[in-house]
C-alpha positions as CSV (number, residue, x, y, z in Angstrom):
1,X,-39.8,-18.0,50.0
2,X,-41.5,-14.8,48.7
3,X,-43.4,-12.7,51.2
4,X,-47.1,-12.0,51.0
5,X,-48.5,-8.4,50.9
6,X,-50.8,-7.1,53.7
7,X,-53.7,-7.2,51.3
8,X,-52.7,-10.7,50.1
9,X,-52.7,-12.0,53.7
10,X,-56.1,-10.4,54.3
11,X,-57.6,-11.8,51.2
12,X,-56.1,-15.3,51.7
13,X,-57.6,-15.3,55.2
14,X,-61.0,-14.6,53.7
15,X,-61.6,-11.1,55.2
16,X,-63.0,-8.1,53.5
17,X,-61.5,-4.7,54.3
18,X,-64.6,-3.9,56.5
19,X,-64.1,-7.2,58.4
20,X,-60.4,-6.5,58.9
21,X,-61.1,-3.0,60.1
22,X,-63.7,-4.3,62.6
23,X,-61.3,-6.9,63.9
24,X,-58.5,-4.4,64.3
25,X,-60.6,-1.6,65.7
26,X,-59.8,0.7,62.8
27,X,-61.8,2.3,60.0
28,X,-62.0,0.8,56.6
29,X,-60.3,3.8,55.1
30,X,-57.3,3.2,57.4
31,X,-57.1,-0.4,56.2
32,X,-57.1,0.8,52.6
33,X,-54.4,3.3,53.4
34,X,-52.3,0.7,55.2
35,X,-52.6,-1.8,52.3
36,X,-51.8,0.8,49.7
37,X,-48.9,2.2,51.6
38,X,-50.5,5.6,51.7
39,X,-50.7,5.9,55.5
40,X,-48.8,8.8,56.9
41,X,-46.4,6.4,58.6
42,X,-45.7,2.7,58.0
43,X,-47.8,0.1,59.8
44,X,-46.8,-0.1,63.5
45,X,-45.3,-3.2,65.0
46,X,-48.4,-3.8,67.2
47,X,-50.7,-3.4,64.2
48,X,-48.5,-5.7,62.1
49,X,-48.6,-8.3,64.9
50,X,-52.4,-8.0,65.1
51,X,-52.6,-8.3,61.2
52,X,-50.5,-11.5,61.4
53,X,-52.5,-13.0,64.2
54,X,-55.8,-12.3,62.5
55,X,-54.7,-13.7,59.1
56,X,-52.7,-16.6,60.6
57,X,-49.5,-15.5,58.7
58,X,-46.2,-15.1,60.4
59,X,-44.9,-11.5,60.8
60,X,-41.8,-12.5,58.8
61,X,-44.0,-13.8,56.0
62,X,-45.7,-10.4,55.4
63,X,-44.2,-7.7,53.2
64,X,-44.8,-4.2,54.5
C-alpha cells in the first residue's frame, strides 16, 4: 500500500497548516518546512508520532 505524505495526512485529516502548527506547538513556517522537506533536519521521531496521532494515520503509513 502506498504511503501518504505529511501534507497529505494533514489535509486528509482536515487541518490547515495553522491548525496543525497550533496542535503541535510549532510555527506555521516550521510546518511548511517540514512538509516541503526544507527543514534543516528530518522530522524527529516525537514530531512524527505527534503528526500521526493528530492526523489518525499510522506512523508506518506516512512517508517522510
